[in-house]
C-alpha positions in Angstrom: 130.8 118.2 88.2 134.0 119.1 90.1 134.5 120.7 93.5 137.3 120.7 96.1 135.4 119.1 99.0 132.4 116.8 98.8 130.5 116.7 102.1 128.1 113.9 102.7 125.5 114.9 105.3 123.7 118.2 106.0 123.5 117.9 109.8 125.2 120.5 112.0 128.7 119.1 111.3 128.4 119.2 107.5 126.7 122.6 107.5 129.3 124.1 109.8 132.2 122.7 107.9 130.7 124.3 104.7 130.8 127.7 106.4 134.4 127.2 107.5 135.4 126.1 104.0 133.6 129.1 102.4 135.4 131.5 104.7 138.7 130.0 103.5 137.7 130.2 99.8 137.5 126.4 99.4 134.8 125.1 97.2 132.3 122.5 98.4 129.0 120.7 97.8 126.8 119.2 100.5 124.8 116.0 99.7 122.0 114.9 102.1 119.8 111.8 101.8 116.9 113.1 103.9 114.6 115.9 103.0 115.1 119.5 104.1 112.0 119.3 106.3 113.4 116.2 108.0 116.7 117.7 108.7 115.1 120.9 110.2 112.7 118.8 112.3 115.3 116.7 114.1 115.3 117.4 117.9 118.8 116.8 119.4 121.2 118.2 121.9 120.9 121.6 123.4 124.0 122.7 125.3 127.0 124.4 123.7 130.4 124.5 125.3 132.3 127.8 125.5 134.5 126.8 122.6 131.6 125.9 120.4 130.1 129.4 121.0 133.5 131.0 120.3 133.7 129.2 116.9 130.2 130.3 115.9 131.0 133.9 116.9 134.4 133.8 115.0 132.5 132.7 111.9 129.9 135.4 112.2 127.2 132.8 112.8 126.0 133.9 116.2 123.2 136.3 115.5 120.4 133.8 116.3 122.5 132.4 119.1 122.8 135.8 120.7 119.1 136.3 120.3 117.9 132.9 121.6 120.7 131.3 123.5 120.6 131.1 127.2 123.9 131.6 129.0 124.4 129.3 132.0 127.0 129.8 134.7 127.0 126.2 135.9 124.9 123.1 136.8 123.2 121.7 139.8 124.0 118.2 141.2 121.2 116.8 143.3 121.1 113.8 145.6 119.6 112.8 148.9 117.1 115.5 148.6 119.8 118.3 148.5 120.8 120.4 145.5 124.4 121.7 145.1 125.5 124.3 142.6 128.7 123.9 140.6 129.7 127.4 139.5 131.7 127.2 136.2 132.5 130.9 136.1 133.9 130.9 139.7 135.8 127.6 139.1 137.2 128.0 135.5 136.0 131.3 134.2 133.8 129.8 131.5 130.1 129.3 130.7 127.9 127.1 128.6 124.9 128.2 126.4 121.6 126.4 126.0 120.8 126.5 122.3 119.1 123.6 120.6 120.7 121.8 117.8 117.5 122.2 115.8 117.9 126.0 116.1 121.6 125.8 115.1 120.8 123.8 112.0 118.0 126.2 111.0 120.4 129.1 111.3 123.3 127.5 109.5 121.1 126.4 106.6 119.5 129.9 106.3 123.0 131.4 106.1 123.9 128.9 103.4 120.8 129.8 101.5 121.6 133.5 101.7 125.2 132.8 100.5 124.0 130.6 97.6 125.8 127.4 98.8 125.3 124.2 96.8 123.3 122.0 99.2 121.2 119.2 97.8 118.6 117.3 99.8 116.9 113.9 99.0 119.9 112.7 97.1 119.7 108.9 97.0 122.4 106.3 96.7 125.4 108.6 97.6 128.6 106.6 97.6 132.3 107.6 98.0 134.9 106.1 95.6 138.6 106.4 94.9 139.4 107.4 98.5 142.8 105.7 98.1 143.7 107.5 94.9 144.4 111.1 93.9 141.0 111.3 92.2 138.3 110.6 94.8 134.7 111.1 93.7 131.1 110.7 94.8 128.3 109.1 92.8 124.6 109.2 93.3 121.7 106.9 92.3 120.7 109.3 89.6 124.1 108.6 87.9 125.7 111.9 88.7 129.5 111.9 89.5 131.1 114.6 91.6 134.9 114.7 91.3 136.7 116.3 94.3 140.0 116.5 96.2 138.6 115.3 99.5 135.4 113.6 100.8 134.0 114.3 104.3 131.6 111.9 106.0 129.2 113.9 108.1 126.5 111.3 107.6 126.1 109.9 111.1 126.4 106.4 112.6 124.3 104.7 109.9 125.9 106.6 107.0 127.9 105.2 104.0 131.2 106.8 104.7 132.6 104.9 107.7 131.9 101.4 106.1 133.9 102.6 103.1 137.1 102.7 105.1 138.9 99.3 104.7 139.5 97.6 108.0 137.8 100.2 110.2 136.6 98.8 113.5 134.6 100.3 116.4 134.7 100.1 120.2 131.2 100.2 121.5 129.3 100.1 124.7 125.6 99.9 125.5 124.2 101.2 128.7 121.4 99.4 130.7 119.3 102.6 130.8 117.6 105.0 128.4 116.3 108.6 128.6 112.7 109.5 128.2 112.8 113.1 127.1 110.0 115.6 126.8 109.5 119.1 125.6 106.8 121.0 127.5 105.3 124.4 127.0 106.1 125.8 130.4 108.7 128.2 131.6 111.8 126.5 133.2 111.7 126.0 136.9 115.4 126.5 137.3 118.1 128.9 136.3 120.8 126.3 135.6 120.4 122.6 134.5 119.6 120.1 137.3 121.2 116.6 137.3 119.5 114.5 139.9 120.3 111.0 141.3 117.2 109.5 143.0 116.5 105.9 144.2 113.9 105.6 141.4 116.3 106.8 138.7 118.0 109.7 137.2 116.2 112.9 136.2 117.3 116.1 134.5 115.8 119.6 134.1 117.0 121.5 131.1 115.3 124.0 128.8 115.0 125.3 125.2 113.8 128.8 125.8 112.3 131.1 128.4 109.0 129.5 127.6 109.9 125.8 126.8 111.3 123.3 129.2 113.2 120.1 128.3 113.2 117.3 130.9 114.4 113.7 131.1 113.8 110.6 133.1 115.9 107.4 133.3 113.8 104.4 132.1 114.6 100.9 131.0 115.6 100.6 127.3 112.9 98.0 126.7 110.1 100.3 127.8 107.7 101.8 125.2 106.6 105.5 125.2 103.0 104.2 125.3 103.7 103.1 128.9 104.3 106.7 129.9 101.2 108.9 129.8 101.8 112.5 130.6 100.4 112.1 134.2 103.0 109.4 135.0 105.8 111.5 133.5 105.0 114.5 135.6 104.6 112.4 138.7 108.0 110.9 138.3 109.6 114.2 137.5 108.1 115.7 140.7 109.4 112.8 142.7 112.9 112.6 141.4 113.5 116.4 141.1 111.7 117.6 144.1 113.4 119.4 147.0 112.1 121.4 149.9 111.2 125.0 149.0 111.2 124.5 145.2 108.4 123.9 142.8 108.5 122.1 139.4 106.0 123.8 137.2 104.1 121.6 134.8 102.8 122.3 131.3 101.5 120.8 128.1 103.9 118.1 126.7 104.5 118.7 123.0 107.1 116.0 122.3 108.2 112.8 124.1 110.4 109.9 123.1 112.7 107.3 124.6 116.4 107.1 123.5 118.7 104.3 124.4 122.2 105.3 125.6 125.4 104.0 124.1 129.0 104.9 123.3 130.9 104.2 120.1 134.3 105.3 118.7 135.7 104.3 115.3 139.3 103.1 115.2 140.2 105.9 112.7 138.6 109.0 111.4 140.4 109.1 108.1 141.6 106.9 105.2 143.2 108.3 102.1 141.1 111.2 100.9 138.1 110.4 103.2 137.6 112.0 106.6 134.9 111.4 109.2 133.3 114.0 111.6 130.7 113.9 114.3 128.4 110.8 114.7 130.0 109.1 111.7 133.1 108.6 113.9 131.8 108.6 117.5 128.8 108.8 119.8 128.6 109.6 123.5 125.7 109.2 126.0 124.0 112.5 126.4 124.7 113.0 130.2 127.8 115.2 129.7 126.3 117.2 126.8 129.1 116.3 124.5 127.6 115.0 121.2 127.1 118.2 119.3 130.2 119.8 120.8 132.3 116.8 119.7 131.0 117.3 116.2 131.9 121.0 116.3 135.4 120.2 117.6 136.0 117.7 114.8 134.8 120.2 112.2 136.9 123.0 113.6 140.0 120.8 113.5 139.3 119.4 110.0 138.4 122.8 108.7 141.7 124.3 109.9 143.6 121.2 108.5 142.0 121.5 105.1 142.7 125.3 105.0 146.3 124.6 105.8 146.5 121.9 103.1 145.3 124.3 100.4 147.8 126.8 101.8 150.6 124.3 101.1 151.0 122.6 104.6 149.9 118.9 104.6 151.0 118.2 108.2 147.8 119.2 110.1 145.7 117.0 107.8 147.9 114.0 108.4 147.4 114.4 112.2 143.6 114.9 112.0 142.5 111.5 113.1 145.0 111.1 115.9 144.3 114.6 117.2 140.5 114.3 117.0 140.5 110.8 118.7 142.8 112.0 121.5 140.2 114.6 122.4 137.3 112.3 121.8 138.6 109.7 124.3 138.7 112.3 127.0 135.2 113.3 126.1 134.1 109.6 126.3 135.6 109.2 129.8 133.8 112.3 131.1 130.5 111.3 129.6 130.9 107.7 131.0 131.8 109.1 134.4 128.7 111.5 134.5 126.4 108.7 133.3 127.5 106.0 135.8 127.6 108.5 138.7 124.0 109.7 138.1 122.0 106.6 136.9 120.6 104.0 139.2 121.7 100.5 138.3 118.4 98.7 138.4 119.9 96.0 136.2 121.9 94.6 139.2 119.8 91.7 140.5 121.3 91.3 143.9 119.7 93.8 146.3 122.8 94.2 148.5 125.1 94.8 145.5 122.7 97.3 144.1 122.5 99.2 147.4 126.3 99.2 147.6 126.5 100.7 144.2 124.0 103.4 144.9 125.7 104.4 148.2 129.0 104.6 146.4 127.4 106.9 143.8 126.2 109.1 146.7 129.7 109.1 148.1 131.1 110.1 144.7 128.6 113.0 144.5 129.4 114.1 148.0 133.1 114.2 147.2 132.5 116.0 143.9 130.3 118.7 145.4 132.4 119.0 148.6 135.8 119.5 146.9 136.7 122.6 145.0 139.3 120.6 143.0 136.7 118.0 142.0 134.2 120.7 141.1 136.8 122.5 139.0 137.6 119.2 137.1 133.9 118.8 136.3 133.5 122.4 135.3 136.6 122.3 133.0 135.3 119.3 131.2 131.7 120.3 131.0 132.4 123.8 129.8 134.7 122.2 127.2 138.2 121.0 126.6 140.3 123.1 124.1 139.7 122.5 120.4 
């Protein structure tokens, strides 16, 4: 078999790139190791930047987003028992939209099905070859060979594409805290997301729909979900998110899990005829809501570059890695800043040092909420840097 672009991975990055290529008249195939049911069942990020929403609308992929997405005009920053609103529309004229990655994948896949795209699930042993040549190809455990012009690794951190790049390295950082996340069948208790610093740890109130809330607690990475019965989760959420005159409504918890936090950036996102997008090339802690948006930014840039290449202009494709990584490092900085400002450093053994760190975080939050310039910088980055 021959196609123009072989995409490895059917997550949001791979599926969205397929739509961009189809619109440009570029042939592709998408190969996914997991089952269709597994891909549709993954629960991930839920906040889209303004630029991500604009891309989906430009591609005509916004019907479900328009029906189910929740537009938010800002976020709340909470500390010392006080809640402060950061109004993105007032500050930078932009919004964000709460729309779960699970819903996005479902819609992108349904549109591919309607269009008859070649997407294959449960494909074992996918491997890229010939990436340094003019004849790259992908093989599978079944013995099939797919010849192509380019290979795109949208196969995540544990995928096969990044290790196929000679000499690729990664800068990584682990954080001394994790997120315990829940989905609960209860209407959200807030209009915009709440980020709270509390002496017992960070907490966040998000949502998935008008009837489903998404909430998070900072926990130690070594803790087991078995140590967190529902009653304990709600008690800690009430403690960390509580302010006078406001009620956190409780409901049935339908999902709960603990996710460690880390950062990682590959030294390059390209080699020869192979290009990386999304988690295959970088991961951010979830505090700044950048993971899914970073993948969409990569795909938008690579899609435009491949379209230009087939139109006779190679230059955007030769700049892909440098351009994507330049944006990514800004995203990493913002995610790190939000994470360190809002999480309690329980790992610091010395009580005086730990107290100093906490008070400095409060000072940072007081400055951020008290300065229009600081709020505008936060709003600009949270609502999304240009693609």
